C-alpha distance (Angstrom), angle and dihedral (degrees) to the residues before:
residue distance angle dihedral
M1 . . .
E2 3.80 . .
I3 3.87 119.2 .
K4 3.89 114.2 -134.8
I5 3.73 122.5 -166.3
K6 3.84 117.4 -144.0
R7 3.76 135.0 177.4
A8 3.78 108.0 -110.1
N9 3.79 125.5 -131.7
Q10 3.74 136.1 -171.9
E11 3.84 89.5 -81.5
N12 3.84 87.1 66.3
L13 3.87 94.5 52.8
E14 3.83 94.7 105.8
Y15 3.86 93.8 52.3
I16 3.80 93.3 46.6
A17 3.79 93.3 44.6
K18 3.84 92.1 51.6
I19 3.85 93.3 51.4
F20 3.76 90.2 44.2
L21 3.81 93.1 47.3
E22 3.86 96.0 49.0
E23 3.80 97.9 41.0
S24 3.89 99.7 40.7
N25 3.82 92.7 49.7
K26 3.89 91.8 57.5
K27 3.86 125.5 91.8
P28 2.98 130.5 -53.1
Y29 3.86 91.7 23.0
N30 3.78 101.7 46.8
Q31 3.82 92.3 173.0
N32 3.87 92.8 164.1
Y33 3.72 96.4 -142.5
T34 3.84 118.2 169.5
P35 3.89 123.5 -145.4
K36 3.85 87.4 -101.6
T37 3.75 97.9 48.0
I38 3.88 93.8 44.3
K39 3.84 89.3 56.2
V40 3.71 91.6 53.9
R41 3.83 90.0 49.1
V42 3.82 92.3 49.8
K43 3.79 91.2 48.8
D44 3.82 87.4 52.6
M45 3.80 89.7 51.5
F46 3.84 89.3 55.1
N47 3.86 90.4 47.9
F48 3.75 95.5 51.8
G49 3.85 104.1 33.1
S50 3.72 146.8 -20.0
I51 3.83 132.5 -64.9
Y52 3.86 121.8 -150.9
M53 3.77 120.0 -166.3
A54 3.76 131.4 -150.6
C55 3.71 108.6 -139.0
M56 3.83 132.0 -169.4
G57 3.78 105.4 -164.3
K58 3.81 104.3 -47.4
E59 3.84 93.6 -25.5
V60 3.87 120.1 102.9
I61 3.78 104.9 -141.2
G62 3.77 101.8 170.6
F63 3.79 148.1 -11.3
I64 3.73 145.3 -154.4
A65 3.86 121.3 -152.4
I66 3.85 116.9 -155.9
A67 3.87 123.7 -161.2
G68 3.82 128.6 -173.0
E69 3.81 98.4 48.0
G70 3.74 112.8 180.0
K71 3.84 91.1 26.4
D72 3.84 131.0 104.0
D73 3.79 92.2 -115.6
I74 3.81 117.2 47.2
Y75 3.82 120.5 -167.5
I76 3.89 131.4 -141.3
D77 3.77 98.0 -132.9
E78 3.79 95.5 179.4
F79 3.77 134.2 -5.0
W80 3.78 122.9 -179.6
I81 3.75 137.1 163.0
K82 3.71 123.0 -173.1
T83 3.80 109.7 -100.4
E84 3.75 95.2 -121.4
H85 3.90 89.1 56.4
Q86 3.77 96.9 46.2
R87 3.85 122.3 116.0
N88 3.76 90.0 27.4
G89 3.75 98.1 103.4
I90 3.84 96.8 -98.9
G91 3.81 93.8 115.9
K92 3.80 90.5 50.3
K93 3.81 91.1 50.2
L94 3.78 92.0 49.6
L95 3.72 93.6 47.0
E96 3.78 94.7 47.1
F97 3.85 90.2 47.5
A98 3.85 90.2 54.0
E99 3.72 93.2 44.3
N100 3.80 93.4 50.3
L101 3.81 95.0 42.3
Y102 3.80 94.7 51.5
K103 3.80 93.8 41.2
E104 3.73 85.8 59.5
K105 3.73 89.5 49.9
G106 3.83 91.1 55.2
A107 3.84 102.5 -97.6
K108 3.83 112.2 149.9
T109 3.90 100.0 -168.6
I110 3.72 139.8 21.6
S111 3.78 121.8 -152.5
V112 3.84 136.8 -170.6
M113 3.79 137.0 175.0
T114 3.80 121.3 -138.6
S115 3.73 140.4 149.2
R116 3.80 121.3 -94.8
K117 3.89 85.9 -131.6
A118 3.81 93.2 58.2
G119 3.84 122.9 94.2
A120 3.82 84.5 -129.5
F121 3.86 90.6 70.1
K122 3.77 91.3 62.7
F123 3.84 89.2 44.7
Y124 3.85 91.8 55.5
I125 3.69 93.3 44.7
K126 3.76 90.6 51.7
F127 3.82 87.1 57.5
N128 3.78 95.1 51.0
F129 3.76 102.0 -97.5
K130 3.78 110.1 150.8
E131 3.75 128.2 -152.2
N132 3.89 109.3 -100.7
E133 3.83 108.2 -115.0
E134 3.85 92.2 -167.0
E135 3.70 101.6 58.2
V136 3.70 133.9 52.5
I137 3.72 133.9 -175.6
L138 3.84 112.0 -130.4
K139 3.82 123.3 -159.0
K140 3.73 133.0 -167.7
E141 3.75 129.4 -169.9
L142 3.82 112.2 -128.4
K143 3.77 112.5 -143.4
């Protein structure tokens, strides 16, 4: 079945929240969102950027949320594909869609943050993302 990419709106919040909740709480991410906190997070994504959904028929099977519209550097805020639809080219299609759309809008770069342990790291490397030598994430244990 053909995959279509559509811009999401508030009416799609439940579908996006469901995918986000299910996928982000799995290993290696273990983000521990709840249904309530995930909806707040999705509303924030709508407020600070745009969300594009991958649809197979009427089913939403993934999404990419982009922040920084109108700037030179856009940012992939969240990017999730349902597990059963991964490794079928859907992530590639969504990423290429976002890259082309924002290149047309004048963006010069696209950034994302992920863990080296995540499958997403290899995915981004495959699509020519490079580790940023200028910025580092620092972490401290609170005891």
